[in-house]
C-alpha positions in Angstrom: -68.7 52.4 35.7 -69.0 50.0 32.9 -70.2 46.4 33.7 -69.7 43.8 31.0 -72.0 40.9 30.4 -69.2 38.3 30.1 -68.9 35.9 33.0 -65.6 36.3 34.8 -63.6 33.2 35.7 -63.0 32.8 39.4 -59.5 32.3 40.8 -60.4 28.8 41.8 -61.5 27.9 38.3 -58.4 29.5 36.9 -56.2 27.4 39.1 -58.2 24.2 38.2 -57.7 24.9 34.5 -54.0 25.6 35.0 -53.6 22.3 36.9 -55.5 20.4 34.2 -53.4 21.9 31.5 -50.2 21.0 33.3 -51.4 17.4 33.7 -52.3 17.2 30.1 -48.8 18.5 29.2 -47.2 15.9 31.5 -49.2 13.1 30.0 -48.2 14.3 26.5 -44.6 14.5 27.4 -44.7 11.0 28.9 -46.3 9.5 25.8 -43.8 11.2 23.6 -40.9 9.8 25.7 -42.3 6.3 25.7 -42.7 6.5 21.9 -39.0 7.6 21.6 -37.9 4.8 23.9 -40.0 2.2 21.9 -38.4 3.4 18.6 -34.9 3.2 20.1 -35.5 -0.3 21.5 -36.8 -1.5 18.1 -33.8 0.0 16.4 -31.4 -1.7 18.9 -33.2 -5.1 18.3 -32.9 -4.7 14.5 -29.2 -3.7 14.8 -28.5 -6.8 17.0 -30.4 -9.1 14.7 -28.4 -7.7 11.7 -25.1 -8.1 13.5 -26.0 -11.7 14.4 -26.5 -12.5 10.8 -23.3 -11.1 9.6 -20.3 -13.2 8.4 -17.6 -14.0 11.1 -14.9 -11.4 11.1 -11.3 -12.2 10.3 -10.6 -13.3 13.9 -13.5 -15.7 13.8 -15.6 -13.9 16.4 -19.3 -13.2 15.9 -21.7 -11.3 18.0 -23.7 -13.6 20.2 -26.9 -11.8 21.6 -29.6 -13.4 23.7 -32.7 -11.5 24.7 
């Protein structure tokens, strides 16, 4: 029988490591989602600002946006 000198990881340690990795993945996904939402919001504000600065269309209507 061969006995190695490396320390074996207990089942409990393995479960804790897996849980920690899942939490890190969840936090990373949440941060990425928030970044995407922020970019979309900035793009929407920019689009509304540009639309509010345009010349009135033929019917005389302009976009009126209030935030």
